[in-house]
VOGU-3710 file (C-alpha; in Angstrom, 3 decimals, decimal comma):
1> mkvlivddsv> 70,563/40,499/-0,171  73,363/42,568/0,988  73,145/44,112/4,137  74,698/46,875/6,079  74,458/47,705/10,037  74,407/51,113/10,786  74,754/51,877/14,810  76,719/53,463/17,373  76,941/50,897/19,850  79,367/48,195/19,128
11> vfrtfmrtcl> 77,632/45,805/21,468  74,308/46,343/19,618  76,202/45,868/16,183  77,730/42,736/17,283  74,101/41,302/18,607  72,696/42,269/15,235  75,083/40,376/13,557  74,364/37,544/15,358  70,731/37,855/14,772  71,278/38,279/11,293
21> agmpeleivg> 73,286/35,347/10,924  71,010/32,321/10,654  68,805/34,149/7,729  69,461/32,239/4,658  70,299/34,059/1,393  71,884/37,074/3,659  75,176/38,645/3,592  76,243/40,972/6,231  78,701/43,511/4,276  79,827/45,716/7,039
31> avsdgqkale> 78,696/47,130/10,485  79,759/50,788/10,912  79,101/53,456/13,593  77,599/56,346/12,069  76,185/57,708/8,907  79,081/59,358/7,822  81,100/56,082/7,708  77,974/54,541/5,966  77,761/57,018/2,881  81,700/56,507/2,347
41> smatlkpdli> 81,387/53,048/2,531  78,152/52,775/0,161  80,252/52,667/-3,371  82,440/49,687/-2,043  79,960/47,642/0,005  76,845/48,290/-2,383  74,686/46,918/0,099  70,629/46,273/-0,601  69,439/46,984/2,718  70,405/49,137/5,656
51> tldmempklg> 69,390/48,501/9,542  69,719/51,965/10,830  70,068/53,775/14,245  68,489/57,096/14,600  70,723/59,000/17,118  74,319/58,820/16,212  77,240/61,298/16,119  78,566/63,059/13,025  75,714/62,268/10,808  72,631/60,746/12,443
61> glellerlrs> 70,053/58,344/11,012  67,747/61,162/9,555  70,523/63,047/7,733  71,786/59,935/6,296  68,422/59,007/5,287  67,993/62,090/3,263  71,190/61,544/1,680  70,075/57,713/0,894  66,978/58,892/-0,818  68,533/60,913/-3,164
71> dypqvkviiv> 71,699/58,942/-4,201  71,023/55,666/-3,563  66,908/55,189/-3,831  67,008/51,348/-4,628  68,410/50,813/-1,267  65,633/49,645/1,643  66,143/50,996/5,053  64,542/49,791/8,270  64,774/51,749/11,339  65,716/50,040/14,483
81> scstetdair> 64,730/52,758/16,998  64,853/53,322/20,863  61,345/53,445/22,527  61,778/57,351/23,513  59,883/60,242/22,378  62,753/61,457/20,422  63,376/58,536/18,626  59,463/58,111/17,983  59,557/61,653/16,177  62,397/60,808/14,728
91> tvkalelgaf> 61,174/57,335/13,297  57,936/58,914/12,218  59,744/61,421/10,155  61,996/58,636/8,723  59,022/56,650/7,456  57,769/59,587/5,770  60,970/60,447/3,865  60,625/56,915/2,392  62,198/54,329/5,469  61,077/50,822/4,297
101> dfilkpkade> 59,574/49,957/7,665  60,918/50,303/11,322  61,554/47,919/14,353  61,989/48,649/18,290  65,225/47,361/19,833  64,487/44,921/22,751  64,022/46,113/26,073  66,465/45,193/28,678  63,896/43,123/30,557  63,308/41,279/27,345
111> ndpqkylqel> 63,175/37,398/27,901  64,871/36,282/24,866  66,259/39,580/22,976  67,554/37,676/20,016  64,348/35,665/19,158  62,620/39,075/19,649  64,605/40,506/16,965  64,650/37,920/14,657  60,793/37,739/14,457  60,809/41,518/13,970
121> lfprikkars> 63,073/41,457/11,346  62,911/38,266/9,130  59,762/38,843/7,982  60,456/42,721/6,861  63,934/41,396/5,441  62,085/38,525/3,265  59,407/41,346/1,914  62,034/43,774/1,058  64,018/40,860/-0,980  61,230/39,748/-2,293
131> lqamvgakpi> 60,327/43,353/-3,882  64,172/43,641/-4,885  63,674/40,715/-6,999  60,256/41,898/-8,354  62,001/45,291/-9,384  64,994/43,344/-11,040  62,036/41,202/-12,932  59,980/44,120/-14,333  60,903/47,437/-16,203  60,933/50,203/-14,035
141> qssasrekgk> 57,970/52,705/-14,455  58,831/56,177/-14,920  58,114/58,620/-12,007  56,065/60,756/-14,261  53,563/57,680/-14,995  53,369/56,836/-11,473  52,542/60,163/-10,222  49,747/60,444/-12,703  48,597/56,866/-11,786  48,476/55,753/-15,413
151> lsstpdrata> 48,142/52,069/-16,331  50,971/50,124/-18,244  50,368/48,842/-21,413  49,695/45,702/-20,022  47,935/46,178/-16,672  47,446/43,518/-14,143  44,145/43,216/-12,656  44,793/44,956/-9,542  45,522/48,208/-11,584  42,696/48,115/-13,734
161> rvkfarkyrp> 39,659/50,201/-12,236  36,896/52,946/-13,353  37,303/56,366/-12,119  35,378/56,257/-9,608  32,968/53,455/-8,739  29,376/53,890/-7,946  28,756/57,113/-5,667  28,696/55,663/-1,826  27,968/58,065/0,855  29,521/56,919/3,960
171> dliaigsstg> 29,205/58,150/7,509  32,443/57,147/8,211  35,838/56,849/6,492  37,947/53,830/8,632  41,567/53,585/7,082  43,984/50,673/8,117  47,278/50,629/7,234  51,037/49,359/8,326  54,131/49,001/6,511  54,421/52,290/4,392
181> gpaalhtvle> 51,232/53,874/6,201  52,488/56,659/7,735  53,948/58,502/4,089  50,659/57,026/2,746  48,714/58,483/5,428  50,464/61,989/4,683  49,510/62,186/1,008  45,795/61,118/1,528  45,012/63,468/4,585  46,548/66,417/3,023
191> glpasfpvpi> 44,204/66,207/-0,048  41,224/66,664/1,957  39,212/69,721/2,333  38,917/71,121/6,106  34,981/71,042/5,317  35,057/67,117/4,985  31,946/66,305/6,208  32,338/62,637/8,047  35,203/61,607/10,620  37,904/59,046/9,899
201> titqhmpklf> 39,292/56,758/12,018  43,175/55,107/11,518  44,241/51,890/12,990  48,046/52,121/11,934  50,325/49,147/13,065  52,876/51,565/15,833  53,366/51,255/19,577  51,838/54,230/21,713  54,633/56,897/21,811  54,965/56,223/17,769
211> ikslaerldq> 51,347/57,077/17,209  51,422/59,929/19,246  53,913/61,560/17,219  52,352/60,326/13,882  48,850/62,052/14,851  51,115/65,169/15,552  52,824/65,152/11,932  49,563/64,376/10,569  47,858/67,173/12,070  50,661/69,655/10,655
221> csklscvvae> 50,337/68,373/7,287  46,602/68,123/7,197  43,626/70,821/7,037  41,749/67,844/9,675  42,330/67,843/13,193  44,525/64,584/13,812  44,334/63,349/17,446  45,091/60,000/19,399  41,138/58,557/20,071  40,233/58,548/23,786
231> qgevlkaghv> 38,153/56,072/25,493  34,331/57,380/25,281  35,474/60,234/22,652  32,306/60,923/20,011  33,367/61,082/16,588  32,909/64,346/14,668  33,023/65,599/11,151  36,182/66,551/9,551  38,459/64,961/12,512  40,645/62,071/12,081
241> ylapgdthmk> 40,952/59,679/15,047  44,151/57,415/15,418  43,760/54,165/17,208  46,447/54,311/20,195  49,339/51,982/20,008  49,072/48,443/22,192  45,309/49,224/22,375  42,315/48,106/19,804  39,843/50,509/18,836  36,466/49,365/18,056
251> iksqgvhliv> 33,506/52,223/16,890  30,262/51,580/18,967  26,867/53,631/18,501  25,168/55,927/21,618  22,177/57,242/20,873  23,035/59,393/17,297  26,558/59,466/18,111  29,447/57,073/16,938  31,821/56,644/20,029  35,314/55,317/20,224
261> hleegprvnh> 35,984/52,308/22,721  39,324/51,027/23,485  39,997/47,641/25,092  42,870/45,265/25,596  43,718/42,015/24,503  45,694/39,444/22,784  47,106/40,466/19,119  44,936/39,730/16,241  46,779/38,953/13,173  49,970/39,735/14,850
271> sipsvdvtyd> 48,890/43,029/15,436  47,564/45,578/18,193  45,745/47,841/17,250  44,247/45,374/14,744  42,181/46,474/11,750  40,237/43,658/11,859  38,833/44,510/15,161  37,934/48,104/14,540  36,353/46,906/10,992  34,344/44,062/12,903
281> slvelsprvk> 32,966/46,730/15,385  31,491/48,154/12,449  30,122/45,082/10,888  28,062/45,059/14,214  26,959/48,733/13,289  25,725/47,921/9,583  23,735/48,885/7,874  22,254/51,674/10,050  25,715/52,894/10,086  27,791/53,143/6,417
291> tlaliltglg> 31,427/52,558/6,466  33,892/53,250/3,170  36,611/50,833/4,522  40,289/51,864/2,869  42,876/49,906/3,177  46,535/51,507/2,647  49,917/49,595/2,164  51,182/47,549/4,676  53,047/44,119/5,347  50,818/41,140/6,165
301> ndgakgakrl> 46,870/40,428/5,885  45,286/42,532/8,884  41,844/44,015/7,839  41,584/41,951/4,740  38,553/39,394/6,259  37,418/42,564/8,287  36,739/44,134/4,797  35,335/40,779/3,503  32,245/40,875/6,223  31,821/44,729/5,682
311> aekknhimiq> 31,473/43,935/1,813  29,076/41,515/2,609  26,999/44,130/4,521  27,107/46,177/1,468  29,705/48,721/2,736  32,114/49,881/0,282  36,073/48,877/0,261  38,726/51,153/-1,177  42,209/49,717/-1,504  45,691/51,135/-2,666
321> dekssvvwgm> 46,829/49,748/-5,587  49,935/47,453/-5,936  52,369/50,156/-7,791  51,963/52,819/-5,600  52,083/50,666/-2,242  55,500/49,952/-0,097  53,807/46,639/0,455  51,018/44,928/-1,103  50,055/42,682/1,660  47,232/43,824/3,627
331> pgeafrlgav> 45,374/45,498/0,472  46,587/42,816/-1,973  44,851/40,369/0,547  41,385/42,051/0,589  41,448/42,023/-3,266  41,901/38,232/-3,414  39,183/37,739/-1,171  36,808/39,677/-3,264  35,987/42,342/-1,258  37,041/45,242/-3,181
341> detlplteia> 35,103/48,022/-5,061  37,671/50,462/-5,743  41,511/49,860/-6,100  43,214/53,355/-6,719  46,777/54,766/-7,124  47,694/56,639/-3,604  47,576/60,002/-5,623  44,001/59,939/-6,504  42,820/58,397/-3,344  41,862/61,801/-1,909
351> dalvfhvr> 39,789/62,876/-4,668  37,971/59,625/-4,293  36,990/60,173/-0,956  35,974/63,894/-1,505  33,969/62,465/-4,394  31,766/59,871/-2,351  31,291/62,126/0,735  30,067/64,999/-1,326
//
């Protein structure tokens, strides 16, 4: 896989070269200081993946990403962001525009910045490389077919489904997502009416500052009220509650109400917040509280075991299908565990949720 590094800091470009040099089957084809130079070098360097800084002179990260999306849609982009409010806003927008994933630059007090960066970058690059190999090995489905959620002539088991499964009336929708999640969440929530009669929780793998920006973006695109969850908050119909970054979110009962319980703790499945932590809290409330668990695109397996435990308590499990997922890790693992009731294309999930709650 050919990688192009785009960052306005010569020190960081050199550091990135050092970090990536140890990854097998990876060729660093260039390192440039701004988006304009990156565009000018695309035809000659032909990168498969770009690591992209957000704030640069001449042509910034967002502007470059928009150009790449139209001119080089096959190129994967990993955002390498700073932990600032401005960068958080830009990064969330970049993910909505189709960036593959993002990582945070190491902080000044990081004990081993090279190890930190490699542990974040290597699994993401490995996944991007495997997806590239899959695209090269399989015929590409037309965008029209993808939009309509049509099945190919030889559908795999992950896309075979009925429309819709048995009706299930939940008290709560609990969504888990990671890589590709911001864009997928945008699509799902945008399709739900203001009168949606149950609360929705979201556990998305993101740092605290980025979750705040994501909640604001989702609130703008959705008819529902989208907020970052607070300790002890009562869940209300027509509201969406995002788990704060760096904190696990559990759901507990208090009389007739469902409330948010936030707690610090170790990473679960390498993640905080963890989808499994949220789902396990809902297992404890079953069967009195009926949960519809939805797992969207994401790297890894977080949420799969929790979904399995929810399914064993007769809750309903829905996942995004492989074709519409950026990474079919989390939903795919739930499928392999036999926990899934419905597998749907992204564009049909909102309609399915409305079907079940009405």
